[in-house]
Every structure is written in structure tokens, then in C-alpha cells.
PDB file of the backbone (N, CA, C, O) and the ligand in Angstrom, with CONECT records:
HET     ZN  A 101       1
ATOM      1  N   MET A   1       0.847  -1.199   0.000  1.00  0.00           N
ATOM      2  CA  MET A   1       0.000   0.000   0.000  1.00  0.00           C
ATOM      3  C   MET A   1       0.880   1.247   0.000  1.00  0.00           C
ATOM      4  O   MET A   1       1.124   1.813   1.066  1.00  0.00           O
ATOM      5  N   THR A   2       1.351   1.680  -1.124  1.00  0.00           N
ATOM      6  CA  THR A   2       2.132   2.900  -1.217  1.00  0.00           C
ATOM      7  C   THR A   2       1.451   3.852  -2.186  1.00  0.00           C
ATOM      8  O   THR A   2       0.938   3.455  -3.233  1.00  0.00           O
ATOM      9  N   ASN A   3       1.464   5.104  -1.806  1.00  0.00           N
ATOM     10  CA  ASN A   3       0.884   6.146  -2.645  1.00  0.00           C
ATOM     11  C   ASN A   3      -0.596   5.926  -2.969  1.00  0.00           C
ATOM     12  O   ASN A   3      -1.112   6.466  -3.947  1.00  0.00           O
ATOM     13  N   ALA A   4      -1.263   5.136  -2.145  1.00  0.00           N
ATOM     14  CA  ALA A   4      -2.696   4.964  -2.375  1.00  0.00           C
ATOM     15  C   ALA A   4      -3.416   6.189  -1.830  1.00  0.00           C
ATOM     16  O   ALA A   4      -3.139   6.639  -0.718  1.00  0.00           O
ATOM     17  N   PRO A   5      -4.327   6.717  -2.606  1.00  0.00           N
ATOM     18  CA  PRO A   5      -5.072   7.862  -2.094  1.00  0.00           C
ATOM     19  C   PRO A   5      -5.888   7.465  -0.873  1.00  0.00           C
ATOM     20  O   PRO A   5      -6.448   6.370  -0.817  1.00  0.00           O
ATOM     21  N   ASP A   6      -5.952   8.352   0.089  1.00  0.00           N
ATOM     22  CA  ASP A   6      -6.758   8.069   1.267  1.00  0.00           C
ATOM     23  C   ASP A   6      -8.216   7.937   0.855  1.00  0.00           C
ATOM     24  O   ASP A   6      -8.727   8.733   0.067  1.00  0.00           O
ATOM     25  N   PRO A   7      -8.883   6.917   1.401  1.00  0.00           N
ATOM     26  CA  PRO A   7     -10.306   6.813   1.104  1.00  0.00           C
ATOM     27  C   PRO A   7     -11.056   7.992   1.710  1.00  0.00           C
ATOM     28  O   PRO A   7     -10.785   8.403   2.838  1.00  0.00           O
ATOM     29  N   ASP A   8     -11.961   8.507   0.977  1.00  0.00           N
ATOM     30  CA  ASP A   8     -12.765   9.629   1.446  1.00  0.00           C
ATOM     31  C   ASP A   8     -13.718   9.121   2.523  1.00  0.00           C
ATOM     32  O   ASP A   8     -14.577   8.286   2.238  1.00  0.00           O
ATOM     33  N   PRO A   9     -13.580   9.614   3.767  1.00  0.00           N
ATOM     34  CA  PRO A   9     -14.466   9.091   4.814  1.00  0.00           C
ATOM     35  C   PRO A   9     -15.917   9.377   4.471  1.00  0.00           C
ATOM     36  O   PRO A   9     -16.269  10.492   4.088  1.00  0.00           O
ATOM     37  N   GLY A  10     -16.741   8.377   4.611  1.00  0.00           N
ATOM     38  CA  GLY A  10     -18.149   8.584   4.340  1.00  0.00           C
ATOM     39  C   GLY A  10     -18.511   8.414   2.880  1.00  0.00           C
ATOM     40  O   GLY A  10     -19.671   8.576   2.499  1.00  0.00           O
ATOM     41  N   SER A  11     -17.524   8.086   2.062  1.00  0.00           N
ATOM     42  CA  SER A  11     -17.834   7.909   0.647  1.00  0.00           C
ATOM     43  C   SER A  11     -18.301   6.491   0.360  1.00  0.00           C
ATOM     44  O   SER A  11     -18.551   6.131  -0.790  1.00  0.00           O
ATOM     45  N   GLY A  12     -18.416   5.695   1.404  1.00  0.00           N
ATOM     46  CA  GLY A  12     -18.921   4.357   1.194  1.00  0.00           C
ATOM     47  C   GLY A  12     -17.830   3.342   0.985  1.00  0.00           C
ATOM     48  O   GLY A  12     -18.054   2.318   0.340  1.00  0.00           O
ATOM     49  N   THR A  13     -16.647   3.603   1.518  1.00  0.00           N
ATOM     50  CA  THR A  13     -15.580   2.622   1.428  1.00  0.00           C
ATOM     51  C   THR A  13     -15.624   1.731   2.661  1.00  0.00           C
ATOM     52  O   THR A  13     -15.813   2.213   3.777  1.00  0.00           O
ATOM     53  N   ALA A  14     -15.451   0.448   2.457  1.00  0.00           N
ATOM     54  CA  ALA A  14     -15.429  -0.490   3.568  1.00  0.00           C
ATOM     55  C   ALA A  14     -14.115  -1.257   3.528  1.00  0.00           C
ATOM     56  O   ALA A  14     -13.461  -1.353   2.489  1.00  0.00           O
ATOM     57  N   VAL A  15     -13.748  -1.797   4.678  1.00  0.00           N
ATOM     58  CA  VAL A  15     -12.515  -2.586   4.751  1.00  0.00           C
ATOM     59  C   VAL A  15     -12.875  -4.057   4.908  1.00  0.00           C
ATOM     60  O   VAL A  15     -13.647  -4.440   5.787  1.00  0.00           O
ATOM     61  N   ASP A  16     -12.309  -4.847   4.054  1.00  0.00           N
ATOM     62  CA  ASP A  16     -12.454  -6.292   4.162  1.00  0.00           C
ATOM     63  C   ASP A  16     -11.752  -6.739   5.456  1.00  0.00           C
ATOM     64  O   ASP A  16     -10.536  -6.593   5.575  1.00  0.00           O
ATOM     65  N   PRO A  17     -12.507  -7.282   6.426  1.00  0.00           N
ATOM     66  CA  PRO A  17     -11.889  -7.604   7.723  1.00  0.00           C
ATOM     67  C   PRO A  17     -10.915  -8.782   7.638  1.00  0.00           C
ATOM     68  O   PRO A  17     -10.114  -8.985   8.550  1.00  0.00           O
ATOM     69  N   VAL A  18     -10.975  -9.544   6.573  1.00  0.00           N
ATOM     70  CA  VAL A  18     -10.106 -10.718   6.457  1.00  0.00           C
ATOM     71  C   VAL A  18      -8.733 -10.335   5.918  1.00  0.00           C
ATOM     72  O   VAL A  18      -7.709 -10.724   6.481  1.00  0.00           O
ATOM     73  N   CYS A  19      -8.711  -9.567   4.820  1.00  0.00           N
ATOM     74  CA  CYS A  19      -7.427  -9.271   4.183  1.00  0.00           C
ATOM     75  C   CYS A  19      -7.033  -7.803   4.307  1.00  0.00           C
ATOM     76  O   CYS A  19      -5.901  -7.438   3.990  1.00  0.00           O
ATOM     77  N   GLY A  20      -7.963  -6.950   4.770  1.00  0.00           N
ATOM     78  CA  GLY A  20      -7.633  -5.547   4.966  1.00  0.00           C
ATOM     79  C   GLY A  20      -7.784  -4.693   3.710  1.00  0.00           C
ATOM     80  O   GLY A  20      -7.496  -3.496   3.742  1.00  0.00           O
ATOM     81  N   MET A  21      -8.224  -5.279   2.625  1.00  0.00           N
ATOM     82  CA  MET A  21      -8.396  -4.509   1.399  1.00  0.00           C
ATOM     83  C   MET A  21      -9.594  -3.574   1.493  1.00  0.00           C
ATOM     84  O   MET A  21     -10.569  -3.860   2.187  1.00  0.00           O
ATOM     85  N   LEU A  22      -9.504  -2.446   0.781  1.00  0.00           N
ATOM     86  CA  LEU A  22     -10.644  -1.544   0.706  1.00  0.00           C
ATOM     87  C   LEU A  22     -11.597  -2.058  -0.359  1.00  0.00           C
ATOM     88  O   LEU A  22     -11.185  -2.422  -1.460  1.00  0.00           O
ATOM     89  N   VAL A  23     -12.861  -2.080  -0.017  1.00  0.00           N
ATOM     90  CA  VAL A  23     -13.855  -2.520  -0.976  1.00  0.00           C
ATOM     91  C   VAL A  23     -14.981  -1.497  -1.056  1.00  0.00           C
ATOM     92  O   VAL A  23     -15.274  -0.798  -0.086  1.00  0.00           O
ATOM     93  N   ASP A  24     -15.594  -1.423  -2.204  1.00  0.00           N
ATOM     94  CA  ASP A  24     -16.748  -0.555  -2.404  1.00  0.00           C
ATOM     95  C   ASP A  24     -17.995  -1.365  -2.051  1.00  0.00           C
ATOM     96  O   ASP A  24     -18.300  -2.354  -2.717  1.00  0.00           O
ATOM     97  N   PRO A  25     -18.717  -0.952  -1.004  1.00  0.00           N
ATOM     98  CA  PRO A  25     -19.864  -1.748  -0.565  1.00  0.00           C
ATOM     99  C   PRO A  25     -20.876  -2.019  -1.675  1.00  0.00           C
ATOM    100  O   PRO A  25     -21.466  -3.099  -1.717  1.00  0.00           O
ATOM    101  N   SER A  26     -21.087  -1.058  -2.573  1.00  0.00           N
ATOM    102  CA  SER A  26     -22.086  -1.291  -3.615  1.00  0.00           C
ATOM    103  C   SER A  26     -21.621  -2.389  -4.568  1.00  0.00           C
ATOM    104  O   SER A  26     -22.430  -3.175  -5.062  1.00  0.00           O
ATOM    105  N   VAL A  27     -20.319  -2.436  -4.820  1.00  0.00           N
ATOM    106  CA  VAL A  27     -19.771  -3.501  -5.672  1.00  0.00           C
ATOM    107  C   VAL A  27     -19.872  -4.835  -4.944  1.00  0.00           C
ATOM    108  O   VAL A  27     -20.264  -5.847  -5.525  1.00  0.00           O
ATOM    109  N   ALA A  28     -19.508  -4.819  -3.649  1.00  0.00           N
ATOM    110  CA  ALA A  28     -19.560  -6.059  -2.873  1.00  0.00           C
ATOM    111  C   ALA A  28     -20.991  -6.593  -2.815  1.00  0.00           C
ATOM    112  O   ALA A  28     -21.214  -7.798  -2.933  1.00  0.00           O
ATOM    113  N   LEU A  29     -21.943  -5.706  -2.637  1.00  0.00           N
ATOM    114  CA  LEU A  29     -23.339  -6.134  -2.583  1.00  0.00           C
ATOM    115  C   LEU A  29     -23.749  -6.752  -3.913  1.00  0.00           C
ATOM    116  O   LEU A  29     -24.398  -7.797  -3.945  1.00  0.00           O
ATOM    117  N   ALA A  30     -23.368  -6.106  -5.004  1.00  0.00           N
ATOM    118  CA  ALA A  30     -23.745  -6.602  -6.328  1.00  0.00           C
ATOM    119  C   ALA A  30     -23.160  -7.979  -6.586  1.00  0.00           C
ATOM    120  O   ALA A  30     -23.727  -8.775  -7.334  1.00  0.00           O
ATOM    121  N   ARG A  31     -22.015  -8.256  -5.959  1.00  0.00           N
ATOM    122  CA  ARG A  31     -21.351  -9.541  -6.175  1.00  0.00           C
ATOM    123  C   ARG A  31     -21.649 -10.531  -5.057  1.00  0.00           C
ATOM    124  O   ARG A  31     -21.045 -11.601  -4.988  1.00  0.00           O
ATOM    125  N   ASN A  32     -22.582 -10.169  -4.182  1.00  0.00           N
ATOM    126  CA  ASN A  32     -22.961 -11.047  -3.072  1.00  0.00           C
ATOM    127  C   ASN A  32     -21.773 -11.335  -2.157  1.00  0.00           C
ATOM    128  O   ASN A  32     -21.589 -12.459  -1.690  1.00  0.00           O
ATOM    129  N   LEU A  33     -20.973 -10.300  -1.909  1.00  0.00           N
ATOM    130  CA  LEU A  33     -19.814 -10.442  -1.016  1.00  0.00           C
ATOM    131  C   LEU A  33     -20.065  -9.649   0.261  1.00  0.00           C
ATOM    132  O   LEU A  33     -19.209  -8.898   0.728  1.00  0.00           O
ATOM    133  N   HIS A  34     -21.236  -9.833   0.798  1.00  0.00           N
ATOM    134  CA  HIS A  34     -21.669  -9.073   1.968  1.00  0.00           C
ATOM    135  C   HIS A  34     -22.185 -10.034   3.022  1.00  0.00           C
ATOM    136  O   HIS A  34     -22.894 -10.988   2.706  1.00  0.00           O
ATOM    137  N   VAL A  35     -21.828  -9.781   4.278  1.00  0.00           N
ATOM    138  CA  VAL A  35     -22.325 -10.589   5.388  1.00  0.00           C
ATOM    139  C   VAL A  35     -22.791  -9.651   6.479  1.00  0.00           C
ATOM    140  O   VAL A  35     -22.117  -8.673   6.803  1.00  0.00           O
ATOM    141  N   ARG A  36     -23.959  -9.956   7.049  1.00  0.00           N
ATOM    142  CA  ARG A  36     -24.410  -9.201   8.208  1.00  0.00           C
ATOM    143  C   ARG A  36     -24.157 -10.065   9.431  1.00  0.00           C
ATOM    144  O   ARG A  36     -24.663 -11.182   9.543  1.00  0.00           O
ATOM    145  N   HIS A  37     -23.372  -9.528  10.335  1.00  0.00           N
ATOM    146  CA  HIS A  37     -22.978 -10.297  11.515  1.00  0.00           C
ATOM    147  C   HIS A  37     -23.017  -9.380  12.720  1.00  0.00           C
ATOM    148  O   HIS A  37     -22.452  -8.287  12.699  1.00  0.00           O
ATOM    149  N   ASP A  38     -23.701  -9.839  13.793  1.00  0.00           N
ATOM    150  CA  ASP A  38     -23.715  -9.088  15.034  1.00  0.00           C
ATOM    151  C   ASP A  38     -24.172  -7.644  14.806  1.00  0.00           C
ATOM    152  O   ASP A  38     -23.634  -6.710  15.402  1.00  0.00           O
ATOM    153  N   ASN A  39     -25.170  -7.477  13.937  1.00  0.00           N
ATOM    154  CA  ASN A  39     -25.750  -6.160  13.658  1.00  0.00           C
ATOM    155  C   ASN A  39     -24.794  -5.220  12.922  1.00  0.00           C
ATOM    156  O   ASN A  39     -25.020  -4.011  12.885  1.00  0.00           O
ATOM    157  N   ARG A  40     -23.759  -5.756  12.353  1.00  0.00           N
ATOM    158  CA  ARG A  40     -22.845  -4.930  11.565  1.00  0.00           C
ATOM    159  C   ARG A  40     -22.732  -5.514  10.164  1.00  0.00           C
ATOM    160  O   ARG A  40     -22.932  -6.710   9.953  1.00  0.00           O
ATOM    161  N   ASP A  41     -22.409  -4.652   9.221  1.00  0.00           N
ATOM    162  CA  ASP A  41     -22.268  -5.099   7.845  1.00  0.00           C
ATOM    163  C   ASP A  41     -20.801  -5.251   7.498  1.00  0.00           C
ATOM    164  O   ASP A  41     -19.977  -4.399   7.828  1.00  0.00           O
ATOM    165  N   PHE A  42     -20.492  -6.334   6.835  1.00  0.00           N
ATOM    166  CA  PHE A  42     -19.114  -6.580   6.407  1.00  0.00           C
ATOM    167  C   PHE A  42     -19.104  -6.853   4.915  1.00  0.00           C
ATOM    168  O   PHE A  42     -19.984  -7.518   4.370  1.00  0.00           O
ATOM    169  N   TYR A  43     -18.073  -6.314   4.274  1.00  0.00           N
ATOM    170  CA  TYR A  43     -17.953  -6.458   2.823  1.00  0.00           C
ATOM    171  C   TYR A  43     -16.594  -7.056   2.507  1.00  0.00           C
ATOM    172  O   TYR A  43     -15.604  -6.811   3.198  1.00  0.00           O
ATOM    173  N   PHE A  44     -16.576  -7.843   1.448  1.00  0.00           N
ATOM    174  CA  PHE A  44     -15.362  -8.599   1.134  1.00  0.00           C
ATOM    175  C   PHE A  44     -14.937  -8.373  -0.305  1.00  0.00           C
ATOM    176  O   PHE A  44     -15.741  -8.036  -1.174  1.00  0.00           O
ATOM    177  N   CYS A  45     -13.626  -8.572  -0.529  1.00  0.00           N
ATOM    178  CA  CYS A  45     -13.078  -8.350  -1.866  1.00  0.00           C
ATOM    179  C   CYS A  45     -13.348  -9.548  -2.761  1.00  0.00           C
ATOM    180  O   CYS A  45     -13.407  -9.418  -3.984  1.00  0.00           O
ATOM    181  N   ALA A  46     -13.513 -10.711  -2.149  1.00  0.00           N
ATOM    182  CA  ALA A  46     -13.663 -11.927  -2.943  1.00  0.00           C
ATOM    183  C   ALA A  46     -14.383 -12.985  -2.118  1.00  0.00           C
ATOM    184  O   ALA A  46     -14.525 -12.873  -0.900  1.00  0.00           O
ATOM    185  N   ARG A  47     -14.832 -14.013  -2.824  1.00  0.00           N
ATOM    186  CA  ARG A  47     -15.604 -15.049  -2.159  1.00  0.00           C
ATOM    187  C   ARG A  47     -14.787 -15.781  -1.103  1.00  0.00           C
ATOM    188  O   ARG A  47     -15.326 -16.184  -0.072  1.00  0.00           O
ATOM    189  N   GLY A  48     -13.492 -15.955  -1.348  1.00  0.00           N
ATOM    190  CA  GLY A  48     -12.654 -16.660  -0.388  1.00  0.00           C
ATOM    191  C   GLY A  48     -12.637 -15.969   0.962  1.00  0.00           C
ATOM    192  O   GLY A  48     -12.704 -16.619   2.005  1.00  0.00           O
ATOM    193  N   CYS A  49     -12.547 -14.631   0.937  1.00  0.00           N
ATOM    194  CA  CYS A  49     -12.536 -13.875   2.189  1.00  0.00           C
ATOM    195  C   CYS A  49     -13.876 -14.004   2.894  1.00  0.00           C
ATOM    196  O   CYS A  49     -13.931 -14.153   4.115  1.00  0.00           O
ATOM    197  N   LYS A  50     -14.950 -13.945   2.126  1.00  0.00           N
ATOM    198  CA  LYS A  50     -16.277 -14.061   2.733  1.00  0.00           C
ATOM    199  C   LYS A  50     -16.435 -15.425   3.402  1.00  0.00           C
ATOM    200  O   LYS A  50     -16.935 -15.520   4.523  1.00  0.00           O
ATOM    201  N   LEU A  51     -16.009 -16.468   2.712  1.00  0.00           N
ATOM    202  CA  LEU A  51     -16.140 -17.821   3.263  1.00  0.00           C
ATOM    203  C   LEU A  51     -15.292 -17.974   4.525  1.00  0.00           C
ATOM    204  O   LEU A  51     -15.729 -18.575   5.507  1.00  0.00           O
ATOM    205  N   ASP A  52     -14.083 -17.430   4.488  1.00  0.00           N
ATOM    206  CA  ASP A  52     -13.224 -17.501   5.676  1.00  0.00           C
ATOM    207  C   ASP A  52     -13.896 -16.815   6.853  1.00  0.00           C
ATOM    208  O   ASP A  52     -13.893 -17.327   7.973  1.00  0.00           O
ATOM    209  N   PHE A  53     -14.472 -15.648   6.585  1.00  0.00           N
ATOM    210  CA  PHE A  53     -15.109 -14.886   7.653  1.00  0.00           C
ATOM    211  C   PHE A  53     -16.303 -15.651   8.213  1.00  0.00           C
ATOM    212  O   PHE A  53     -16.478 -15.739   9.428  1.00  0.00           O
ATOM    213  N   GLU A  54     -17.114 -16.198   7.329  1.00  0.00           N
ATOM    214  CA  GLU A  54     -18.316 -16.913   7.776  1.00  0.00           C
ATOM    215  C   GLU A  54     -17.948 -18.134   8.614  1.00  0.00           C
ATOM    216  O   GLU A  54     -18.703 -18.540   9.499  1.00  0.00           O
ATOM    217  N   GLU A  55     -16.803 -18.707   8.334  1.00  0.00           N
ATOM    218  CA  GLU A  55     -16.371 -19.877   9.068  1.00  0.00           C
ATOM    219  C   GLU A  55     -16.073 -19.546  10.528  1.00  0.00           C
ATOM    220  O   GLU A  55     -16.371 -20.336  11.424  1.00  0.00           O
ATOM    221  N   ASP A  56     -15.485 -18.375  10.759  1.00  0.00           N
ATOM    222  CA  ASP A  56     -15.058 -18.017  12.104  1.00  0.00           C
ATOM    223  C   ASP A  56     -15.000 -16.500  12.276  1.00  0.00           C
ATOM    224  O   ASP A  56     -13.917 -15.921  12.368  1.00  0.00           O
ATOM    225  N   PRO A  57     -16.189 -15.850  12.321  1.00  0.00           N
ATOM    226  CA  PRO A  57     -16.206 -14.372  12.394  1.00  0.00           C
ATOM    227  C   PRO A  57     -15.431 -13.838  13.582  1.00  0.00           C
ATOM    228  O   PRO A  57     -14.759 -12.812  13.477  1.00  0.00           O
ATOM    229  N   GLY A  58     -15.521 -14.533  14.723  1.00  0.00           N
ATOM    230  CA  GLY A  58     -14.857 -14.044  15.926  1.00  0.00           C
ATOM    231  C   GLY A  58     -13.359 -13.911  15.752  1.00  0.00           C
ATOM    232  O   GLY A  58     -12.737 -13.012  16.318  1.00  0.00           O
ATOM    233  N   HIS A  59     -12.786 -14.797  14.974  1.00  0.00           N
ATOM    234  CA  HIS A  59     -11.343 -14.766  14.730  1.00  0.00           C
ATOM    235  C   HIS A  59     -10.959 -13.472  14.041  1.00  0.00           C
ATOM    236  O   HIS A  59      -9.969 -12.840  14.408  1.00  0.00           O
ATOM    237  N   TYR A  60     -11.736 -13.070  13.042  1.00  0.00           N
ATOM    238  CA  TYR A  60     -11.378 -11.888  12.251  1.00  0.00           C
ATOM    239  C   TYR A  60     -11.779 -10.594  12.941  1.00  0.00           C
ATOM    240  O   TYR A  60     -11.268  -9.525  12.607  1.00  0.00           O
ATOM    241  N   LEU A  61     -12.694 -10.686  13.904  1.00  0.00           N
ATOM    242  CA  LEU A  61     -13.116  -9.489  14.629  1.00  0.00           C
ATOM    243  C   LEU A  61     -12.316  -9.293  15.906  1.00  0.00           C
ATOM    244  O   LEU A  61     -12.470  -8.284  16.595  1.00  0.00           O
ATOM    245  N   ASP A  62     -11.475 -10.244  16.213  1.00  0.00           N
ATOM    246  CA  ASP A  62     -10.612 -10.115  17.392  1.00  0.00           C
ATOM    247  C   ASP A  62      -9.655  -8.949  17.180  1.00  0.00           C
ATOM    248  O   ASP A  62      -9.001  -8.864  16.140  1.00  0.00           O
ATOM    249  N   PRO A  63      -9.567  -8.042  18.167  1.00  0.00           N
ATOM    250  CA  PRO A  63      -8.672  -6.874  18.005  1.00  0.00           C
ATOM    251  C   PRO A  63      -7.220  -7.285  17.765  1.00  0.00           C
ATOM    252  O   PRO A  63      -6.443  -6.501  17.222  1.00  0.00           O
ATOM    253  N   GLY A  64      -6.850  -8.483  18.155  1.00  0.00           N
ATOM    254  CA  GLY A  64      -5.492  -8.939  17.960  1.00  0.00           C
ATOM    255  C   GLY A  64      -5.229  -9.457  16.562  1.00  0.00           C
ATOM    256  O   GLY A  64      -4.083  -9.719  16.195  1.00  0.00           O
ATOM    257  N   TYR A  65      -6.300  -9.608  15.769  1.00  0.00           N
ATOM    258  CA  TYR A  65      -6.123 -10.121  14.424  1.00  0.00           C
ATOM    259  C   TYR A  65      -5.630  -9.036  13.490  1.00  0.00           C
ATOM    260  O   TYR A  65      -6.189  -7.940  13.448  1.00  0.00           O
ATOM    261  N   LYS A  66      -4.578  -9.342  12.741  1.00  0.00           N
ATOM    262  CA  LYS A  66      -4.044  -8.382  11.769  1.00  0.00           C
ATOM    263  C   LYS A  66      -4.395  -8.841  10.376  1.00  0.00           C
ATOM    264  O   LYS A  66      -3.942  -9.896   9.934  1.00  0.00           O
ATOM    265  N   PRO A  67      -5.207  -8.052   9.671  1.00  0.00           N
ATOM    266  CA  PRO A  67      -5.580  -8.466   8.312  1.00  0.00           C
ATOM    267  C   PRO A  67      -4.343  -8.586   7.439  1.00  0.00           C
ATOM    268  O   PRO A  67      -3.430  -7.764   7.516  1.00  0.00           O
ATOM    269  N   SER A  68      -4.326  -9.615   6.612  1.00  0.00           N
ATOM    270  CA  SER A  68      -3.217  -9.767   5.682  1.00  0.00           C
ATOM    271  C   SER A  68      -3.707 -10.500   4.453  1.00  0.00           C
ATOM    272  O   SER A  68      -4.661 -11.277   4.512  1.00  0.00           O
ATOM    273  N   MET A  69      -3.057 -10.249   3.361  1.00  0.00           N
ATOM    274  CA  MET A  69      -3.453 -10.850   2.092  1.00  0.00           C
ATOM    275  C   MET A  69      -3.158 -12.352   2.091  1.00  0.00           C
ATOM    276  O   MET A  69      -3.426 -13.033   1.101  1.00  0.00           O
TER     277      MET A  69
HETATM  278 ZN    ZN A 101     -10.331  -9.899   0.971  1.00  0.00          ZN2+
END
């Protein structure tokens, strides 16, 4: 992540909790890469990340977890 423009806060950018990538929620929704968990919405860059998250959401929501590709 070098020279990446800062995401505009409130512009609808979400962070994939599994890999840390920025995703556009509208794109994720269109591709069915969205999970609602614990009253929060999560968006993913790809199906693999979504499946990993669904398998063990607590693991990825743990503050000690560091997203990585
Ligand atoms: Zn991802």
C-alpha cells in the first residue's frame, strides 16, 4: 500500500476484515460479497474472504487479528 489515495471518509468505502483490502460496498453487494454479523455489515473483496469470515467471524473481529493478504 504505497501512494494509495486516502479513502474519502463517508464515501462508502469499507474494509475487508479478512485481508484488509478496501472494498466498495455497492460492488460487494452486487457480487454477493456481503455478510451481516452481530448487527454490523461486512464487505469482502472476494468469495474466499467471505467464506473464511463466515467460518469463524470471531477470529477476524478479534482486536489482535491483523488483516493480511
Ligand atoms: Zn479480501
